[in-house]
C-alpha positions, 0 to 999 in steps of 0.5 A: 701127621700128614707127612710123618717122613718130612722133617719140620724146622721150627724157628723160635725168635727169640728165647730171650724175649719170651716171658714165663707166665709168672713174669707176665702176671707179676707187677712191675718191680717185683722180683722174679729171679730165675723164673724164666730159666725154670720155665725154659727148662720145663718147656725144653724137656717137653720140646726135646721129646716131642721133636724126637718123636715127630721128626722135628728140628728147633732153631732157637735164637737167643740174646747174649749178655755179659755176666753181671756178677763178674768181678771185672766187667772187662773179663765178664763171660757172655751168658744167655737167658735160660742158664745151664739147664737150657744149655744142656738141652741144646744139641748145638750151641753157636755164638755170634759176636761183632768183631770189627768193621768192614770197609770197601776201601781202606781210605773209606770212613763209612763201613759197608759191614761188620766182621762176625766172630762165630764160635761153636761152643757145643756140638753133639752132631759133628766134630766142629766143637770149639771151632772159631772163625770169622765171617763177613756180614755186609749191610746190603746183603747179609752174610754175603756169599761172594765176599766170604768166598773171596776171603776164604779163597785168599786164606787158602791161597787160591786168590792173590792178596794185595792191591789188585787181587786176582784168580786164574781159573783152570782154563786160564781165564783171569778175573781180578779187581782193583781191591778185594770188594771190587773183585767180590762185585765182579764175581757177582756178575752173571758172566762170572758165575762159572768162575765163582762156582769153580772157586767154591768147589775148590774150597769144598775139597780143601775144607772137606777132603774126606767128604768127596770120593772119585768114583772113576 
């Protein structure tokens, strides 16, 4: 109320571990099937109107699980707590699933991270519905900017692939690594921030060609 023009971001961590009043008060072993979904549907409708009126945004983190009722567990779809009612309330629904392991070198046995498969299953705020892509989650750094930058730049042909990947800047400066991860580490160095930013800007123009305009 003191800053009505400022948008507020609320983070709900997590939806799956939030119990309804009935679940909290019930005895162990009692059946409360569907109570959590009903409670979320009620709360969701109230949240939706309050967020709209008060310039708010909610980021809700949920857990995915396999459909227990699937005839063949191998082909079971992923479901989340809240059911269809909760899903209909969402403006954007993005799923994150583990896809594979990442190694610094091909000969390494211990991984340094995992590939995360991301799918936009619903979007009312953009044209990215159905997008399906992978990003790298590195153990020490999280969703590492430079690693994903190099990976995307290789896909777009800005950085060479192979044993010694390299990038040549617009002014002829060359940066390379003994392998992909070594190039990532080189781009993290303070003296190479200018080259990193150049690669980033080129990727932005490739991914969003109609978002930028030459005003000269």
